[in-house]
N, C-alpha and C positions, 0 to 999 in steps of 0.2 A: 503494499500500499503507499500511495507517495506522503513522504512528509509532511507536505503542504496541508492535504486532509486529515492526518493525525493533530497538526496544530489547530487547524479550524476546530476541529471538534474539541479538543479540548481546551481554547480560549472559550467556547461557548457554553461547557459544562461548568470552568470554572466562575464565568459572571453568572450564572445561575444559581451557584453554590452562595454566592455575596448577596445576590438579592433575596435568596428564598431567607436567608439569615435576616434581613432586615422588613420582612414584611409578610402579611398575613397571609395573602393569597398572590400567587406568581403564574406569570404565563409566559412558556418558551414555545416560540414557533420556528420550525424547519421542513423545507418542502420536503415532500415525499422521495424515497429516495436518499436522503442526506446522512442516514443510520441515528434516526430518532430513538429507535428501543436500546440500542448501543448507549447513546448519550444519556438516556435516562435510567440505563444501570449504573454507567459511569457516576451520575449523580448519587443514586442510591449506594453505591458502596463506597462510595467519600465520606458523606453522611455519618454512613453505619461504623466507619472506622473513627470517626469522631466519638460518636455516641453510641454504644451497643443497646441501648434502651430504646432506640427509635422502632418503630413499626412500619413500613410502606403498606399502606392499601391502592392496588393499583385496578383502577375500574376500567373496564375496556368494554368497547363494542361486542355484542356478542356474534352479531352478522359476520360473517367472513372469520370467525373462530381467531379474533385479535387476540382475546386474552389466552387460549391456548398457546397460539403462537408465540406470544410473550414471553409465556412460561417455558416453553421450549428454549426459546433464545437464551432466558436467565440461566438455566439450567447448564446451558453446554458452555456459557460464560464463565460460571463458578467451576464447572469442572475443569474447562481449561485454565482455570488459575488467573483469568483476565479480573476478574472481580470475585474475589473469594469471600468476600465477606456477605454475599448474597444467598440465601437458604430461601428458595423460594416455594411456593404451595399453590396448588390452582384448586381455587373455590368450586364447588360444581355441586349437582343437586341429586348426586348419585353416591357419595361420601357415606352414606349411613343407611338404613333401613327405619330408623325409630322417626317416630312423627315430626320431634324437631330435630333440625340438623345440628351436630357436633362439629364444632370447628378445630382442630387441634391448636394449640396454642403455644408450639416450640418453633416456630419458625417467623423471621424477621420480613420476608416479603409476601404477600397477599395476592393472587390474582384474581380480580372478581369481574365476570360478565356481566354487562350492565344489566341484561334482563332477567337474571336471575333475583335480582333484588327489585322486584316489582311487585305491584299491588295483586294479593295472590298467590305469589311463589312462599315456597316451602322457606325462604329465608326470613319471611316476613312475618312470620309466626313466631318468631323471636331468636332464633339462632344467631343471626345476626349481631342482635343487641346485646345479647348477652356476652357473645364473644368480644364484643367491642369494650363494654362495661368490666368483663373482666380482666382486660390489659391497662383499663386506665387506672382501675382501682388496684393494681398491683404496678404503677410508677411507670407502666410504658407511654411514650411521645407516639402517638399515629399520625402520619400524613398521609394525607390523600393525596394520590396521583391520577389524575382524571387525563386518561389518554382518549385522543381523538375529543378533546374538550367542547369542541362546538356541538356534540348533541348531548341533550339535558339528560341530566341524572336528577330528576327530582326528588326522589325517595332519599336520596344520597343526600343532599342539600339539606332536606328537612332535619337531618342527625347531625349535622355538619358541627352546629354551635357546641355542642355537648362533647363529642368523641374526639375532633379531628383538631390538633393544633395548628396546623397549616395544610393548605391547598397548593398542589403545583400542577400548573394545566397544561397539556403538551397537544400541539396540533399542529397540521400543516397549512387550516384554512379556518383559525379561528373566529367567532362571529364578532364583529365591531358593533354590530349593532347591540349585543347584549355587553359592551364593556370590555370585552377582552382583547383589549390594546398588548401585545406583547412586549416583554420587560426584557428578554433577550430574544434576537432572532438570527438566524442564519436564513439570508436570502436567496433567493436563485442564484443570482449573480455571484455571490460568496461561493456555492457548491460548483456551479458551473466552471468559475474559475481554477478552483483547486482539480477539476476532472474528476470531481465527487458523481453529479449530475449529467445527464446529456444535455446538449443544444437541442434546441427545436428547429426543426424545417417545417416552415407551413405550406401547405399543400395549396393550391389554387383552388379559389370558391368553384370554379369552373369544372374540377376533378370529380370523379364519380367512383364507385366501388371499384368497378373494370381498371381506371387506372393506379390506384391503390395496389391493388393485386399485382399488375403490370409490373409496378415499381419494386413489390418485394419480389416477384420471381427475378427479376434482373439482378439484385443484390444479394438475394439468398446463398448463393457458392461462394462470393467472396468472403461472407458473413462466417460461413463454416471453416473456411481455409485459414483465414485470417484469425479468427477468435478460438477455434475450436466450440461454437455454439449455435445451434441451428436456430435461426431467428424466429420471430414470431409477429404475426401481425393480429390486432386484437379487433372485433368489430361490436360497436356498442348501439344497440338495437333498441326501440323503445319497450315499454311496458304494455302488458295488456293488448288491446285487439290490434294497434297498429303493427306490433312487433309481424305478428304471421303474414300481414300484406307486405312488409320489409323485406321478410324474409322470400316468400315467393317470388315476389316483383323483381327486387333489386339484390340479393345477395345469394342466393342459391343457384341460380340461372348462370352467374360470374365464376362460381365455385366448380361447378358441374362440369363447365368449359375446360377446366384445370384439374384432370382425375389428378393427377400427380401429386395435388396438394391435398395434405391431410389436415379437416378441420373438425372443430369440435363445438357443440351449441352445450354452453353450460349455464342452469339456471338454478333457481334457487329449488325447484321441485327435481328430484332426481327422475322420475317418470318422465320428464320431459328433457332432459338432457338427451343428445343425440352425437353421433360421429361415424364419419364413413374409414375411420380407423378400425383394425382389427380390434382393438380394446372399444368393447362396446357392453359396458357392465350395467345395465342401467338399474340391476337393483342394488348397486352398491353406492355408500354414502357418496354426499357432495365432496367431502373431505379427500377420497380417494380420485375421483374425477381429477379434480385441482391438485393433487399432488403429480398425479402422471403426467400432466401438462407443464407444469410448473419446470420440471428438470431442464438443463443446459441445453441435452440431445434429445428430448423429448420429440418424435415425429411429427407432432402436432403442428401445422404451420399455421392454421386461424383459428382463431378462440375468439367465436360470437358468443356475445351475454348482453344481458339487462343491467343490473346492479351487483352482481355477485361479485366483482373484482372491484369497485370504484373504491374500495376501503379494506385495508387489513389482508392484502394476499401480494405477497412477493415472489415476481416473477420478472427477474431481471434481463432476460433471454427477450423478452418482448421490446421492441424497438418501433414498431409502428402503430399508430392507431385512425382508425377511422370511424367517426362518429355519425351515426344516423338520425339515433334522436336528437331532438332538441332541449336539454333541459332548463332552459330558462335559470339556472342558477350559477352563478361563478364558481360557487362553492364545490358544486358537482364536476363542474369540468374543471378544475384545479386537480380533484381527487382521482379523475380516471386518467388526466394529463399524468399524473405522477406516476401511474401505472407502466410508460415506456420511459422513463427517466431513470431508471437505476442503470449505474453501471454493470455491465455484466463480466467484468474481470476486473474488479475493484481491487483483489487482494493482491494481484500481480499484475498490476497495470503498466509500471515501468519497465516492465519485459517486452512489452510488445513493440512492433515496429512502428514506426511513423504511420503509416497508411492502416494499419490496424487502432491503433486509440486513436485517429480520426473518425472511423467508422463506429468504434465503441462508443464515441461521446456525442452521436448524432443522432436524434430522434425526428420521425416524421408524423406528421400530424394534419389530417383532414376534418373537415365538416365542424371545428370548432369555430365560433367567429372571434375574429381577433379583438372584437371590442370587448367578449365578455371577459378576457385576460388582459389587464392591462398591461403595457409595457414598463420595465423597470429598466434605469441606466445607472449604471455605474459611474462614479465619479472620484476622480482624486483629486490632492493640491497638486497645483503647478509644479513645475520643474523645481528643483531645489528644494522641497517641501519646508527641512528645517530652517531656512531663510524665513518660509513663512511661518510657520509657528515659534521663532524666536522673536519676529517682530509684532506680532500682535498676541497678547494674552489678556484673558476674562479670568476677573475675581469671582468664584460661585460661590452660592451659600446654602446653608442647610438649617434645618429646626432642631434646637436642642430639646428633649423632652425634659419634664419637670425632674424626673429621678436622677437625670443626668446634671443637673444643678449642683453646684459644691454649696449652695446655700440652703437646698432642700434638705429637711430632716423628717424623717418618716414616725417618729415619736411626738414632734410637734402638731404634725399633721395630727396623729390619730387624738391626741390630746383635745383638739378642738370639734371632736366629731360627738354627737349625741351618744350617750350610752343608750344600749338596746337592753328592754325589757327581757325578751325574747330571743332566742338564739333563730336565725333561719334554718331552714332545712338544709342537710348537707350536699344534696344533689342539687338545690338551686344555687350554693355557692359554687360547686365544680361548674356548672354550666357557665356560669358568670364569669369566672376565669378562664375558662376556655374560650371566651367571646373578645377577652381583654386584648389590648397591644401586649405584643410580647416583651416591651421593655418595663411594662406596667408589672408584668408577670414575674421579670426578674428582679424586680424589686420585691416583690411579696415573698419570693422565695429566698431572696436575701435576707431580708429580714425575719422570716421564720426559721428560728433555728431550732427551736423544738415546738411540740402539739402546742401549747398554750399561747404561742406566738403567733402558730399560722391561725388559730379561731380569730386571735386581737385584730388581724390586717384581713385576714380573708373576705370578712364580713363587712367590710368597707371599701372593697375593690372597686364598685362601681361609683362612689364617689371621689376615690381617688383618680378614675378614669376620667370621671367629670371635669376635675380639676386639671390633670393635664390636657386634656381640648381646649380648657380657656387659656393655658399657658400657651400651647401651640399656636393658638389664634391670635395671641398678643405678639406680633414681630418683634417689638422692641425689646420685649422678653426672650423670645425663642430662639431670634435669630443670629446668625454667626455666620463670618466668612470660612467657607470650606477647602476651598484651593484656588490657585491662581493656572490656569490652563489655555489651550488652543484646541483649533480646528483638529479633526481626528483627521489622520493622515487620508484615509479615504471613505468612503460612504455610497447611498446610491438614492435614486427617487422613483417615484411612481409618474409615470407620465397623465397626469389629469387634466392637460390642454394647458392653456393661458400661458404661451410660450414667450420666450423674450430671449433675441439673441446676444450675447455677451463673450466677449473673447480676451476682455482685460481686468477679470476679477480672479478670483484667487484659485477657482476652482477648473478642472479640466476635466471633459465627460471621456470616458473611457474610448469611445469610435472616435475622438477626435473634432466632433462637430462644436460648435457655439451655441448650438440651440439648447434652451433649457426650459422644462416646463416646472410651473408653479401650481401650488394647493388650490388658490382661486384667482378669481379678477383683481381683488385687493392685492395681495401679495405680489403680482405681476404687475400694477401699475407701480408699486413701490418699489419693484425694482429694477423697474423703468426708468425712475426717480433719482435711484442712486446711480444709473449706469450716465445718465446725462450729466451728473455732478463730475463724476470723474472725465468724461468726454469734454465738457467745458475746462476742466484742470489743465488738459495738454495745451491749450493756448493761451492759458492766464498768467500772469505773472505771479513769482513768487509769494508774493504777499496775500495772493486773493487764491492761492491754490486752498481745496476742500478736503480731499483724501490722501491719506499719506499711500506713497508707492515705493516699491522697490525694482530694482533689477535683479532679473535673472538670467541664468543661462538657457536659452532652450535648446534643447536637442534632438538631434533626428533620430526619430526612431521607426523601427520596420516589425510589421508583424510577422512574426516568426513561428508557429505554431509547433508545438511537440519537439522542440530541439534539448528541452531539460535547461536553457541558459534565459528564458523568458520571466519576466515578472508578472506579478499577480495578473496584471492587464494582458498579458499575452504579445508585451511587446521586450524588443532589443534595443539596446541605447547602442548608438554607432557612433556617437561623439558629438560634441558640442560644435555648433556651427553661429551661433548669434547670441545675442542679448536682446532682452525682451523687458520691457516695464509693463510690470503690473499694479493694481489698486489694492490695496488692503481692505477689502470688504468682499462679504461672501453669504450664502443663506446657510443657516446652522441646520443641516439635514441632521434630524433626529437619530439615524443609525449610526451607531458608534459615538456619538458626541458626547463629549464631557460638560459641554457650555449647557449647562442646566440648573434652575432656582427650585428649590422646595418651597412648597406653599399649602396651606391647610384650607379644606373646603369638606367639609365633613369624611376628612381624611388626608392623610399626609397625599400630596400630589406633586409632581415635577411640570415645569413649565421650559420648555423648549422654546427660545425666543428666535424669532423667524429669520433675522437677519443681524450680523456683526458689523462695526466698521469702525477704522481707526482712523483720526482725521488726520491733518497735516500737522498740527500741535501735539500731538500725541495722545488725544486723548481717546477714549474708548467709549462708544455709542451701541446700544443694544435695542433691537426695535421687535414688540410683537405687534403685529399688523393683525388688526380687525376690521368687520366688515358689518353693517347693520343692514345690508341690502340682502332681500331674500332671494332674490336669483342670483347673485356672487355665491352665496356659501352652501353648504349641503342641507339638507332638512334637517334640524335643530330646534330643541326646546329652546324658546327665547327667553325665558324666565332663567333656565339654567345658564344659558349662553352669557346673560347678563350678571348673573350672580358670581361666575366665573371671572367675568371683567372685573368687576367693583374689587374681588378677592386677589386677584392680578395686580390690581394696582396699588392695594395695601402692602402687597409684599414688593414691589419693584421702588414703592416710596422708601421702604425701610432700607431694601438694598441698595439704594442709590447713596444713603447715608452712611453705612459700613463699607463701602466698598469705593467710592468717590468716582461711580461711573455714571455716564448718561443712560438712563432708560426713558423710553418714547413709547407710547400707545398712540400710534396713527391710526385712526377710526374713520372708515370712508362710509359716508351718507350719501347716497346718491352720488354726485361728482366731486363732493366738498369734503375735504380732508382737516378733520380736527383732531390737531396733535397735541397729547398730553406728556407732558416732558418732567421726569423726576430729576433733580440733581441734590444732592446732600441734604435730602430728607425734605426738599423744596419741591412743590407743583409749578406749572407754569401750564399756561395753554397755549399756544402757537399755530398759524397758518402756515401753507406750505412756504411761502415767500419769505416769513419771519426764520423758519427753523432752516432754510439755506443760506439766509443773512450770519445767523447765527453759527455755522458751521463754518465759514468762511472767515470769522473774526472772535480772535482768540478771546 
């Protein structure tokens, strides 16, 4: 396996460990085929190495047998000493003949198929709760891992407050509409760059099934000879009535005209599965059909399916996808595309020839509309990135919890509480503690050196948490400077439209183009304003300069795939040929960015300001661009949106005081900009003209 792949996965897991330490719930996003299960196991193994009282409950999809698949992988990792701390157990409904299921308690990783824990299931009769309560009252810390977290787990959510210390969510397609924003993310571009997943070549919209089959036949021999793998074309058809029509009219006539091709129709009902291969075991379970088809040298060339392989089935030899059905779902499209993006020679990729590597790293996809899958573009700091990061620094801030304050005394706090006449129920106290911020919990256990002290503080946990929330909301008390950082060396963005051509700021697109996309019309227009400022500087006298600039060596680069010498962007430097001036301003792309500020709005939140600029006088300017134009922004709750703006203004006002940086809220209302500026804790309102004049004067 390439070292770059190991580094990417290791870095992602290291970030996840840090995020989980500081949060009650964490979201991890990685594309299908990037080793999500491997990284999940690595994460659990690291946590267990630090604390052997941790128990992991991994909730997985039942469809696709994902729980069983994960269990088998965890067992394999453990037996081969990759992650020796794992001791997995697969929960299933056949583990006992008693009326109530009994789950053994001598393991540390439990795999739970999601559908087993549903209304009317045997686990709901008390077996699961008995098991979890036993662990809790024996001092175990239970962490819930939701694999494919975009699928709801309502019954588990209902008991999470009492049972689970933390929740870690994994998915290739988290639901942003449910607030599943990734804390740690491996982008498609990251995985492509290190040869972890394939790059997609999109077929023409005019191509039909016959065109896809011809393409497959044309490359099959090369695939076998160069990779030692029999490739596979997968065809997704519709559910219900349309499926028969698609099979009879579009697909089977094409396949019947190619009798040398072996095909398999695999669906959820084994009675409906079919094939023209000698393997025709209609009475066998779906698992055996799928196992037969997934092997690298399986004779099956074409797999026709509905939804059965959209999630939870690894088939790395699949390299082509033709989608007949229209899912009208971006998530489903991404999931099924993920089936053809796995590297079929991941473990020994570096041993392949250049031509074989290129073939292994290409997937072909037809039928999915490009609009359903937004493009992503990689960006990096311009040449000599250290010259940029050394010249523009930003002081970031964080919130300090009440128990972390040196002047906070728990005994003084308790002395102010009204004494209780009767004690609370111990189960209610446990539930309250489980719902409490981890730093409050740490303080509780630090104080509770014996049983009497535990009772003394445990009953007042809600009051302590309330006081902590008030403290966090008071930025004058809670905010402190965290560190001085600069832009990440590389990042990426989603193409949401709203384009601006910029060739002289800090970023360079991976493909060399100057066309950048922004998240909203307001962002694009503010980028245009800053770009115009830099363009005006080219002809201005020194005293009228506005944005700081530096000279960098522009290097000539050539794309040279698969030589082993290229950088993460697939480029090789061939020498410095000229110097170029760039201006020190740029979009603060959130992926990988350390430029973030902590604020409190019903919980601790992170704000990644939109733009950072250093002016000609050495001052740092930070911009959070907003719009109240309904047509400009995504669908949003106006009350929540306004509450966020109000809270961010409070945050940035205090941040401006303790960092002595300039913070701005340019808010667009129709075509008018109202710019709120904070500096040294003072607030001013500026027009565009006043802002430009201010930037040009010290």
